[in-house]
N, C-alpha and C positions, 0 to 999 in steps of 0.2 A: 443594215448592209448597203455598202457602197455601190453605186452603179457602174459596171464595167464600161470603160470608153472605148470605143472601136479604135483599130489601128487608122481607118480612115478619117476619122476627125481629130486624133492625134496629129497625123499628117497636116492635115487643114490647120489645125492652130499654130503648129509648129512653122510651117510656111507664113501664115499670116503675121506672126511674130517677129519671122526675118524680115518680111516686107516693112514692118513699122519702124524695126530698128535701123533698116537701111535707109527711111526717108527721114529719120529723125539724125541720123548720124551724118548723112550726105552732105550736108552744109559744112559742117566741121573738115570732111574728106576734100571737098571743093577747095576751102581756104588752104588747106595743108598742101594741095597740090599747087596752087596759084603761087603759094610762097615761094616755090622754087622756078616759078616761070619770069621770062623778062618781062618789062613793062607792055612791049608789043604784043608778045605771045598771050598775056593776061587778057587783053581785049580781043584777040583773033577772034574771026566770025568764018567758020562754024569754029567752036571752042574746041583745044585739044585736050585730052583726058590723061592719057600717059605718054604719048609718043612726042616729046617735044625735048629740047635742050635743058636740061635740068642745070641750075645754078644756084649758089649761095650769096651770089651780090647782094640780094636784098637783107639778108641777116646783117650782113656786114655793112651795108649801108645804116641800117637801123642802130647797130651798136654804136658806129661814128657818130651819126648824127644826134643820139640821145642818150642819156645815161640810164639805161636801162633799170640797172641794180638800185638805184634809188628810187625810181617810182615801183619797183619791187618789194622793197623795205618799207616805203609808205603803205603800200596794200597789206603786207602781212601786219603791220602796227593796226592798222584801222580796222581790218576784218577780224583779227583774233581779240584785239582790246574791246571792241564793241561787244563781240559773242559773249567773252568773259564777264563784262559788266552786266550784260543783259541777264546772264544765268545768276549772277549775285543777287540781282532785283527778283528774277521771276521764281527761283526755287522758293523762297518763303511766301510769295504771292500764292503759286499753285498749291503750295502745303496748305494754306488758310483755306484756299476754296475748295480743295479736294477732301480736306478732314474735317474743318470747320465752316461749313456752309451756311447761308444764311439766306434769306428769302430773295435777297437781290444777287446772289452769285450769278445765276444764269444771265440775268440783264447786264451785269459788268462784263462777263465775258463776251456777249454779244456787241457789247458798246466797244469794247477794244477792237474786236474783229472789224467791227465797221469802220474802225478808222484806217483800215487797210483799204477801203473802196474809194477812200478820198483821193483825188488827184492830187500827183505832188506839186503841181504848178499852182493849186490853190493856196497853198499856204508857201508858196516862194518868197514873197515879198515880206510878211511878218517876219519869218526866219531868217531872211538876210539882213532886215534890219538889226533885228537882235544880236546877229553873230557881229556885225559892224560896232554896235553899241558896246558888247562885251569883249571884244576885242579878240574874236574866236575864228574868224575869216583866216584861211589858209593856214590852220593849225591841226596837229594830230587830235587833241583833245576834242576840239570842235567837231571833227568828222567823226570822231569815237562817240560822241554823244548823239548826235543826229543818227547814225545809224544803228545805235541800240534803240531810240524811240522808234524807228522806223520797224525792226525787227522783233520789238518786244512783246507785239500780241501774239506773233507766231510763237515765240519762246515760251509764254505763259500755256495758252493752247496747248502745245505739245506735251508740255511738263503735266499739266492738270490731267490730261489723257493718262498718262503714264501712272501717276500717282492714284489715279482712281482703281486700278488694278491690282494696287498692295492692299493685302488683307489689313483692316482695322484691327484684328486683333492682334496682331505683331506690336503695333504701336501702343495699344491698351496694355500690352505685358510690360513692355520697355516703360511705361509710366508707373507700373506697380512694383517695377523694380527700382524705381527712385529716378528714372532719367528725366533731365530738365527739358524745357522746349528745345533749347540750343542743343542738347546732347541728341534728343529724338530727331531733330532735322539732319545734324551732321553724322552721325555713326547709325542710326537704323534706317534713316528714311532714304537719304542720297547712295547708300551703297547696293540698297535694293533695285534702285533706278537708274543704276549705272548705264544699261544698254540705252535706256529713253534719252538720258543726260548725253551720252556720247553722240546719238544720233542728233539729237537736237543742236549739239555743239557744230557738229560736222555741217548739216543742212546751214545753219545760221552762218558760219562762216562762208560757205559759197555764196549764199544771198548778198551778203556783205561785200566778199570780192568782187561780185558782178556789178554792184550799184553804180551806175553811170550819172545819173541826172544830179545829184546832190554832191558827188565827188568831182563833178565839173566847174558846177554852180559855185561852190562854197572854197574852192582853191584856185590858186593861180601859178604858184613855183614850189613853193616849201613842203607842201603835204599833199602835192598831187599823186595819185595813185595810177595803176596800170590803164584803167579807162581813159584817163586824161593823155596818157602815153599813146593809146590807139588812137583817140580823137585829133591828135597832132598832124596824123596823116592825112587828113582831111583838109584842103586849102582852099581858097577861093580860085586857083589854079585849075584845080580839078581833083579827081581822085586817083591816086598812084594805088591801083588795085593790088600790085606785086607787092608792093612794100607793106600796105596796109594790112595785106593777109599775113606778112612774115611779122609784124607788130602783133595781131592778132593772136597768133599761134605762140609768140613768145608770153602774151599776157595770160592765156588760158592753160598754157603748160602745167604749170605748178598745181593748180585746182585739179586739173585732169589726174595726174598722176596722185595727188591724195586722194582724189575721189576713187581711183582705182586700186589703191592699197586697203581702203577702208571701206569698200564696198559691202562686205560682209557684216561689219559692225553696224553700217547704216542699214541696210536691210533689215538685220534683227531690230534695232530699235525703233524702225518705222512701223515693223509689223507686231512689236510687243504688245500682248493683250488682244491683238486681232482674233486669235485663235482660242476657242473656248475648249 
């Protein structure tokens, strides 16, 4: 029988949750408010929170100075493209590890996860040289490939976890009915793991969207996504906080909207198999 939780404890946990949420959300709120300030008000001391002269001048300046929609299109192409390519590679890999494991399966999974511990700058020189030799610098294909490789371990691990929760008896029944390996993966396994695949897709789009190191290093003009768009407002003359905040809000707005409307699907997928 579940233990009853007192009202005082519920209120304490609720208050704690609100405090944590406010701490996490406050930087975004501050950037939002700063984007409507003048440059002088943005660096005023003491800082002004709500009572200041609101202006849209920063957004107008950013739109006039930069081709925002070109950066937005590049981010969509690279984030969605790398995630879809990662799923194409990771679904068969996760299926093999979940339903046909070997003695080395756990070692391979740990090795894949360990690659995320490697600092990106540690492989900067070889990847940059390879991209120059292959003509992939400042191309959508190059960014899609590198972002796929960066996020592939996470995709495989998440899908492996979801696939392990699917009863093997269902797959064996499909085999007895004459389903081929391709039919088993496409028509039996994938539909049952839709919540997990959807949450994996959403999470990795967010990770690819927010990747700044490689997108700035490997692009110059043609394939530059939104992180490079934000970095353009940091110059040797100084940081233009108001315009930088406006550019940041324009860069994160699409992904915030997507996350807001897909939060139920994301939470459902992330908790898939967590409750027995």
